[in-house]
C-alpha positions as CSV (number, residue, x, y, z in Angstrom):
1,M,90.0,98.0,109.7
2,P,92.8,95.6,110.5
3,T,94.3,96.3,107.0
4,D,94.6,100.0,107.7
5,A,96.0,99.4,111.2
6,L,98.6,97.1,109.8
7,L,99.6,99.5,107.0
8,D,99.9,102.3,109.5
9,R,102.2,100.4,111.7
10,F,104.3,99.2,108.8
11,L,104.7,102.7,107.3
12,T,105.5,104.2,110.7
13,G,108.3,101.6,111.2
14,L,110.0,102.0,107.8
15,P,113.4,103.8,107.8
16,E,112.7,107.0,105.9
17,P,111.0,105.6,102.8
18,V,111.2,107.6,99.5
19,A,107.9,105.9,98.4
20,V,105.6,103.0,99.3
21,W,103.2,101.6,96.7
22,A,100.5,98.9,96.7
23,H,100.0,96.7,93.7
24,G,97.9,93.5,93.2
25,S,94.3,93.3,94.6
26,L,94.8,96.2,97.1
27,A,95.6,98.6,94.2
28,A,93.1,97.1,91.7
29,G,90.0,97.4,93.9
30,D,89.6,93.6,94.3
31,Y,91.0,93.3,97.8
32,Q,89.3,90.8,100.2
33,E,90.4,91.4,103.8
34,G,91.8,88.2,105.3
35,R,92.0,86.5,102.0
36,S,94.0,88.7,99.7
37,D,97.7,89.4,100.1
38,L,99.0,92.9,100.9
39,D,101.4,93.4,98.0
40,L,103.7,96.3,98.6
41,I,106.8,97.9,97.1
42,A,108.9,100.2,99.3
43,V,111.6,102.5,97.9
44,L,114.2,103.3,100.5
45,P,117.0,105.9,100.2
46,G,119.6,103.2,100.0
47,P,122.0,101.5,99.9
48,L,120.5,98.6,101.7
49,T,123.3,98.1,104.3
50,P,123.4,95.1,106.7
51,R,122.0,97.6,109.4
52,T,119.1,98.5,107.1
53,V,118.3,94.8,106.5
54,W,118.4,94.1,110.2
55,R,116.0,97.0,110.8
56,L,113.6,95.7,108.2
57,A,113.8,92.2,109.7
58,L,113.1,93.6,113.1
59,L,110.1,95.6,111.8
60,H,108.5,92.5,110.3
61,A,109.2,90.5,113.4
62,R,107.4,93.1,115.5
63,L,104.4,93.0,113.2
64,R,104.0,89.2,113.4
65,G,101.4,89.5,116.2
66,E,99.2,91.9,114.1
67,P,96.1,90.5,112.3
68,L,96.8,89.9,108.6
69,A,100.6,90.2,109.1
70,A,101.2,86.9,107.4
71,H,99.6,88.4,104.3
72,L,101.9,91.4,104.1
73,H,104.5,91.0,101.3
74,C,107.0,93.8,100.5
75,T,109.9,94.2,98.1
76,Y,112.5,96.8,98.8
77,L,114.0,99.0,96.1
78,T,116.3,102.0,96.1
79,P,116.3,104.8,93.5
80,G,119.5,103.4,92.1
81,T,118.2,99.8,91.8
82,A,114.6,100.4,90.7
83,A,115.2,99.9,86.9
84,G,115.7,96.4,85.4
85,A,113.1,93.6,85.7
86,D,115.8,90.9,86.0
87,R,117.4,92.5,89.1
88,R,116.6,90.6,92.4
89,H,115.5,92.7,95.4
90,L,115.2,92.1,99.1
91,T,111.7,90.9,99.8
92,W,109.7,90.0,102.8
93,A,107.1,87.3,102.0
94,H,105.9,84.1,103.6
95,E,107.3,85.3,106.9
96,R,111.0,85.4,105.7
97,L,113.5,87.6,103.8
98,F,114.8,86.6,100.5
99,K,115.5,88.1,97.0
100,R,113.3,88.1,93.9
101,P,112.7,90.4,90.9
102,V,109.9,92.9,90.5
103,T,108.4,91.4,87.3
104,P,107.2,93.3,84.2
105,V,103.6,92.4,85.3
106,T,104.1,94.0,88.7
107,R,105.8,97.0,87.2
108,R,103.0,97.5,84.7
109,E,100.5,97.2,87.5
110,L,102.3,99.9,89.5
111,L,102.5,102.3,86.5
112,T,98.9,101.7,85.5
113,F,97.0,101.6,88.7
114,G,99.5,101.4,91.6
115,R,98.2,102.9,94.8
116,V,100.6,105.4,96.4
117,L,100.7,104.9,100.2
118,H,103.6,107.3,100.7
119,G,105.9,109.6,98.7
120,A,106.6,109.6,95.0
121,R,104.4,108.1,92.3
122,P,105.7,105.0,90.5
123,A,106.2,106.9,87.2
124,E,108.7,109.1,88.9
125,L,111.0,106.2,89.8
126,L,110.2,103.3,87.4
127,P,110.9,103.3,83.7
128,P,108.0,102.3,81.3
129,V,107.4,98.6,80.6
130,P,107.4,98.1,76.8
131,D,104.5,95.9,75.5
132,A,107.0,93.5,74.0
133,E,108.7,93.0,77.3
134,L,105.4,92.4,79.1
135,R,104.3,89.9,76.5
136,A,107.6,88.0,76.5
137,F,107.5,87.7,80.3
138,V,103.9,86.5,80.3
139,V,104.7,83.8,77.7
140,R,107.8,82.7,79.6
141,D,106.0,82.5,82.9
142,Q,103.3,80.3,81.5
143,R,105.7,78.1,79.5
144,D,108.6,77.8,82.0
145,F,106.9,77.9,85.4
146,W,103.2,77.0,85.2
147,R,103.4,74.4,82.4
148,P,105.9,72.2,84.2
149,A,104.1,72.7,87.5
150,V,101.0,71.0,86.1
151,A,102.8,67.7,86.2
152,H,103.0,67.8,90.1
153,A,99.6,66.4,91.1
154,P,99.9,66.9,94.9
155,R,100.3,70.7,94.5
156,W,96.9,71.0,92.8
157,R,95.0,69.6,95.8
158,R,95.8,72.9,97.5
159,D,93.5,75.9,97.2
160,D,96.3,78.4,96.5
161,W,97.7,76.5,93.5
162,V,94.2,76.1,91.9
163,D,93.3,79.7,92.5
164,V,96.6,81.3,91.4
165,G,97.3,78.8,88.5
166,L,93.9,79.4,86.9
167,T,93.5,83.1,87.5
168,T,97.1,83.7,86.3
169,F,96.4,81.8,83.1
170,A,93.2,83.9,82.4
171,R,95.0,87.1,83.1
172,A,97.9,86.1,80.9
173,A,95.5,85.3,78.1
174,V,93.9,88.8,78.3
175,T,97.3,90.5,78.5
176,L,98.6,88.7,75.4
177,R,95.3,89.2,73.5
178,E,94.6,92.8,74.4
179,G,97.7,94.2,76.2
180,R,95.8,95.0,79.4
181,L,95.8,93.7,83.0
182,I,92.7,92.4,84.7
183,T,91.7,91.6,88.3
184,K,91.2,88.2,89.7
185,R,87.5,88.9,89.8
186,D,87.5,89.6,86.1
187,S,89.6,86.5,85.5
188,L,86.8,84.3,86.6
189,A,84.5,85.3,83.8
190,E,87.4,85.0,81.4
191,L,88.1,81.5,82.6
192,L,84.5,80.5,81.7
193,A,84.9,82.1,78.3
194,L,88.1,80.1,77.8
195,G,86.4,76.8,78.6
196,A,87.7,76.2,82.1
197,P,85.7,73.7,84.2
198,A,82.7,75.7,85.6
199,E,82.6,73.9,88.9
200,V,86.2,74.7,89.6
201,V,85.7,78.4,88.7
202,E,82.7,78.5,91.0
203,D,84.8,76.9,93.7
204,I,87.3,79.7,93.4
205,R,84.6,82.4,93.4
206,L,83.0,81.0,96.6
207,R,86.3,80.8,98.5
208,R,87.3,84.3,97.5
209,Y,84.1,86.2,97.7
210,D,81.8,84.0,99.9
211,R,81.8,81.7,103.0
212,P,81.8,78.1,101.6
213,E,81.9,75.0,103.6
214,P,85.4,73.4,103.9
215,P,86.0,71.1,100.9
216,T,86.0,67.4,101.2
217,E,89.1,65.3,100.4
218,E,87.2,63.8,97.5
219,W,86.5,67.2,96.0
220,T,90.1,68.5,96.4
221,V,91.4,65.5,94.5
222,R,88.7,65.9,91.8
223,R,89.2,69.6,91.6
224,G,93.0,69.1,91.1
225,E,92.4,66.6,88.3
226,L,90.0,68.8,86.5
227,T,92.4,71.8,86.8
228,R,95.4,69.9,85.5
229,A,93.4,68.3,82.7
230,Y,92.3,71.8,81.5
231,L,95.4,73.9,82.3
232,G,98.1,71.8,80.6
233,P,96.6,71.9,77.1
234,A,95.3,75.4,77.6
235,I,98.8,76.7,78.4
236,D,100.2,74.8,75.4
237,A,97.7,76.4,73.1
238,L,98.3,79.9,74.5
239,V,102.1,79.7,74.3
240,A,101.9,78.3,70.7
241,S,99.8,81.3,69.7
242,Y,102.3,83.8,70.8
243,T,105.7,82.3,70.0
């Protein structure tokens, strides 16, 4: 499989990792090759010196010709920097290096069903994520990121914004209501139960799990309008229920 070949090359090229973990779809059993991202966390001995950063950039540059390389995202921790959800870590994603946190949702994923690709288990290096911290992050993410984003109509003509915006909302609703994490596949049924537009949910399902025809411009505009009309009030109601 191209996924296995890419992961093998990536693991071979890493500078003496303490651990490498998968989260997201690859860990949860909902991975769709060529459509899902390869979401990874690598723990390196540290510290991340300029030479180490250069070696990581070179590794990713060498992988660019591999099938699926554009889907590989990896955040780099060290044993001394693994704790703290607000700390920003070196990350390769969208074909560039930058820094971002490992969120409470990602940490809970790792601790609950993270897939160990190499070395130590997540529980050996990551502290627990309290339920209150997880809930607070989920509410904040919906309120401060996704709700303002609804106002930007052009974004919602893109497949990725529709897919991630709606599935993240459904997953947030379940986490806040039941304290558990669900997959994107499970989130589609949850969206229907929450009153999301059925034709938009079916559109997401077809693009993730089937081979649909390319959408027309008319449909992408209509889909964006339907999504925004639903998601804005839905987020407002969700946030109001948990603040």
